N, C-alpha and C positions, 0 to 999 in steps of 0.2 A: 767335546762336541756339544753336549747338553748345555754347557756353561756359555758357549759362544752363541747358541740360539737364544738362551735366556737373556744374555746381554743385548743382542739385537732386538728382541722384543721390548725390552725395558727402555732401550733408547728410542725406539719408535713410539712408544707410549708417552715417554717424557716429552718429546718434541711435539707430539699432537696436543698434549696438555698445554705446553707453552703457547702453541698457536692459537688454542682456544682462548687462552687468557689475553692474547693480543686482540682478538676480535671483540672482546668485551671491554674496549678501552674505556678508562675512566679519566675524566678531566683533573687536572691539578688545581687546586684551590690556591689562587694567587692573591686574590683580593678578599677582604671581608666587607660586605655591604649590609647595611641596616635592614631590618625586616620591614615590610610594609605594614602600616598600621590601620589603613582604612581602604574602602572600595574606591573612594575619590582618588586617593594617592596612587592606588594601583592602576586606575585607568589613565591617570595623567602620566605616570612612568611608561605605561605600556604604549600609549600613543606617541609620546616623545621619543622613546628608544626606537620604536619601529620607524619613525620619520628619520631618525639619525641613520638607521641601517640602510634604509632606502636611498639615502644621499651618498653612500659610500660607493661611488662609481668612478672609474672602472674598477672592477674587482681585481685587485692586486695584492701582493704581500702586505704593503703598508695599510691598506684598507681592511684587509683581513685581520691584521693585528688590532685595528681600532674596533672592529666588529667583536672581536674576542672580548675586549674590555667592556663594551656595551652589554654583552650577554650576562654579565654578572648581575647587573641591576634588573635587566629584563626577566631573568630567571625568578627574582624575588617578586615581581609583579605577577607573572604568570603563576607562580606558586600560590599566591594570595587567592588568585581566581580558583584554582583547583580546590582550595580548602574552603572557600566561602561562597561559591556559586552552586547551583544544583541543577539537576536534570541534564538536558541537552547541553546547555552552556557550560556545565561542569565538565562534560565529556569532551567538548571542543577544547576547553582549556587544558585538559589532560593531553590531548593530541598535540596541542601547540607546545606543551612543556617538553614533550619528547623531541620535537623538531628543534626547539630552542637548544636543547642539550646537544643535538647532533651538530647544529650551527656552532656552538661553543667548542666542541671537539675538533671539527674541520678547520675552524679559524685558528685554533691553538696550534694545530699541526701544519698550517699553511697548505692544506689540500684544497686548492682552489676550485677544482671541477666539482669535488664533493660539496664544497661550501655553496657553490653556485646552485647545485641541485637542491640543497636543503633550504637555501634562501627562497627559491621558487615555491617550494612546499609551504614555507612559512607565510609568504605573501598571500598565497591562495587561501590558506586558513584564516589569516588575519582578516582579510577582506570579508569573509563570511561572519567571523567573530565580532568584528567592530560594529556591525549592523545592530547587535543587541544593545549598544551603548547609545543609540540615537533613536529618535522617533522616525517613523516612517517619512514624515514631511522633511525632516533634516537630512535623512539619507537620500531622498529623491533630489533634493537641492544640491547636495554633495555630487551626485552623479551627473546632473545637468551641468554643474560647474566644470566638471572634468571632461565634458564633451560626450557624455553617454548618450 
């Protein structure tokens, strides 16, 4: 009887440990992307890849797959920001890095609802973050051009 109880507890513990591992899902590294070498390069990649992701509509399996590939380069750009910015902008970059990782994982596993949620988070953060790359005059012109 003691052995049976011990066996049941062992199985429950093992299953809960396995479930915990699944919740801390890590992405598979499929592509090797060169490191970003300058702030100008990081900005250009960030803006370009963000625009590419915004254009991936409707959100379906094919576009999720393309977003997955885009995130490899985007992660390098955001990583450069987290290492080379300071203060509030560095903290924003760190937040974006977490969301980009979530986008990467959701797109890799074709979880479209989760991907949509993370993309919405990403675009909200990006809109605030991009403001640091332009002067107030440029930002105002962009908003006016967008119908703001």
